[in-house]
C-alpha positions in Angstrom: -2.4 -18.0 14.2 -3.2 -19.2 10.3 -2.6 -15.5 8.0 -2.5 -16.5 4.1 -0.3 -13.6 1.5 -2.1 -12.9 -1.1 -0.8 -10.4 -4.3 -3.4 -7.8 -4.7 -5.5 -8.7 -8.1 -8.5 -7.3 -9.9 -10.2 -10.7 -8.2 -9.5 -9.0 -4.8 -10.8 -5.9 -5.3 -13.9 -6.6 -3.0 -11.6 -7.7 -0.5 -8.7 -5.2 -0.7 -12.3 -2.0 -0.6 -14.4 -4.4 2.9 -11.1 -3.7 4.6 -10.3 0.0 3.7 -13.9 0.7 4.6 -14.3 -1.8 8.2 -11.4 -2.8 9.6 -7.9 -0.3 7.6 -9.2 3.0 9.7 -11.3 2.3 12.4 -9.0 3.4 14.7 -7.2 6.4 13.0 -10.6 7.7 10.4 -8.4 10.7 9.6 -6.8 8.4 7.2 -9.9 6.1 5.8 -10.3 7.8 1.9 -7.3 8.0 1.5 -7.1 4.3 -0.1 -3.9 3.8 -0.6 -3.8 6.9 -3.4 -1.5 9.2 -1.1 2.1 7.8 -3.5 -0.1 8.6 -6.0 -0.3 11.9 -5.7 2.9 14.1 -6.4 1.2 17.8 -5.4 0.0 18.1 -1.7 -1.9 20.9 -2.5 -4.1 18.4 -4.6 -3.9 16.2 -2.3 -6.1 17.8 -0.2 -8.7 18.7 -2.1 -9.6 15.2 -3.4 -12.6 13.8 -2.2 -12.7 9.6 -1.1 -14.8 8.9 -3.7 -12.3 9.6 -6.4 -9.6 7.6 -4.4 -11.4 5.1 -4.2 -12.8 5.5 -7.9 -9.0 5.4 -8.6 -7.9 1.9 -6.9 -10.8 0.1 -8.7 -8.7 1.2 -11.9 -5.3 1.8 -10.6 -5.5 -2.6 -9.5 -7.8 -3.2 -12.3 -5.0 -2.0 -15.0 -3.1 -3.5 -13.1 -0.8 0.1 -11.3 -1.5 -0.8 -8.2 0.4 -3.7 -6.9 1.3 -5.2 -3.1 0.1 -7.9 -1.2 -3.1 -8.2 0.9 -3.5 -10.8 4.8 -5.8 -12.8 5.4 -7.1 -14.1 8.4 -10.1 -16.6 8.2 -10.6 -15.3 4.1 -11.3 -12.1 5.8 -8.6 -8.9 4.8 -6.5 -8.0 8.2 -3.3 -6.0 6.4 -2.3 -4.7 3.3 1.0 -3.0 2.4 1.3 -1.2 -0.8 4.3 -1.9 -2.1 5.5 -2.1 -6.8 8.7 0.0 -8.3 9.6 3.7 -7.4 9.1 5.1 -10.5 4.9 4.1 -9.8 4.2 6.3 -7.0 4.6 10.6 -8.8 4.7 11.9 -4.9 7.8 10.1 -4.4 9.9 10.9 -7.6 8.8 15.0 -6.6 10.6 14.2 -3.6 14.0 15.7 -3.8 15.3 14.1 -0.8 14.6 10.9 -1.9 14.5 10.6 -5.2 18.5 11.1 -5.7 18.8 7.5 -3.9 17.9 5.2 -6.0 18.6 3.4 -9.4 15.5 2.1 -12.4 15.5 -1.6 -10.4 14.1 -0.4 -6.5 11.6 -1.5 -5.5 8.6 0.9 -3.1 6.8 0.5 0.4 5.1 2.9 0.6 2.1 1.8 3.1 1.6 -0.6 6.1 -1.2 -1.1 7.3 -3.1 -3.5 10.1 -6.3 -4.0 11.1 -6.2 -3.1 15.0 -7.0 -6.0 16.7 -4.4 -7.5 14.5 -0.8 -5.4 15.4 2.0 -7.5 17.1 0.9 -10.4 15.6 4.0 -11.1 12.6 0.7 -9.9 9.9 3.3 -6.9 8.6 6.0 -10.0 8.8 4.7 -11.8 7.1 3.5 -8.9 4.4 6.9 -8.0 4.4 9.0 -11.6 3.3 6.1 -12.1 0.2 7.4 -8.0 -1.1 10.9 -9.3 -0.2 10.6 -12.1 -2.5 8.4 -11.2 -5.1 10.7 -8.0 -5.6 13.8 -10.7 -5.1 12.9 -12.1 -8.1 12.7 -9.7 -10.0 16.3 -9.1 -9.5 15.1 -5.2 -7.7 18.7 -4.0 -6.5 17.0 -2.0 -4.1 13.9 -2.2 -1.8 13.1 1.0 0.5 10.1 2.1 2.9 9.5 6.0 4.0 7.9 5.4 7.9 6.3 8.2 8.8 4.5 8.2 12.5 2.2 10.5 13.3 2.0 11.8 9.7 -1.5 14.3 8.8 
């Protein structure tokens, strides 16, 4: 399968939104309004009050202001996956978590989300995204890359 990985950028906002609004959560509609904003909102009480449109708006603003990073995976020019990754300091929710924040340095990068379209799972898309993240942050001389897996999270 031909997979192309592209760094998230302002020019990819339409593809990012299309992926989130049609494909990303087709099998998990409860998460469809997140737009990968969960780790940018430090307080869970504030998070659960947020509306889908607020997350969409904030995602667009963060991408355009170069304050949200990650990589999109494409197959035949159609987005099929996304990995949200940035410096740990970009994610207020992580910085507020005592059990996580104490184990970092200023040059720690974080992976907070992988989303792969259901029909493309278990075909190496996440691996290709992870390779892109690792290559990018190793070139920035990060001394650590963390991820925070959550299964069946609400």
